[in-house]
N, C-alpha and C positions, 0 to 999 in steps of 0.2 A: 098632422090629421086628429081630430080629437075621436072619440069611440062612440062620444051619443050615448054614456052613461050619464054625464055632471063630473064630471073624475078630468075634465081635460089633459087627459094620458091620450098617448098614440100607440099605435098599435106593438113599437117599437119598445116601446117604457114598458105595457103591456111585460112582454117578450122579455123583459134583463128578469123583470120580478117576477115572472114565472121559472126565467134562471133560476134566479135567488130562492126561489121555494123551492129547490132543487135540496140548495149546498147545506142549507139550513136545515135539511131534512137528514144530510148526512151527518154534519156538525151535530146533532142534536144524538143521531145511534150511533155515535162515537163513544158522545161524553156517557152515552147508556150503558155500550157497552166497557167500559171500563169501571163503568161503577159496580156494575155485574163481577167483576174479576179484582178488583181491586180488597188484598187482607184486610189494609189499615183505615179502622175506620172513620181519622180523617180525608182520607184521600180517598175514601166510600164515597161519607155526602158529600166531600166537593165535587165533584166529578159524576153526582147526583143533581148538585145544584145546576150546574152546568146544562142538564143534558135539560133537568128545569124550563132554565133560562130562555134559553134553545127555541121548547116547545114554545114559548110563551110570545116570543119575535113570531114564531111561523099561526102560528094560531093568531092572530093579531094580520099578520101579514095576509093570509089566506081569507081571512075575513074581507080586507081590504077588496083583496081581489075580486071574491064573488060580488061583492054590491056592483063591480066594475062592467061586469058581464052583459 
């Protein structure tokens, strides 16, 4: 059953994607925490890059879902 937004997503699809947002947010927080705790500059930079990568995915999915409401 489409949600009327032009996205052709069912309410179950949206629920699954919202759950995915939660998982991405947790991954971002975990990577950011590691970036703050690492003493090795290479590990710190790698964890910060991973956190940024997750944040970009979160932002893109969030924007998509906001357009489907």
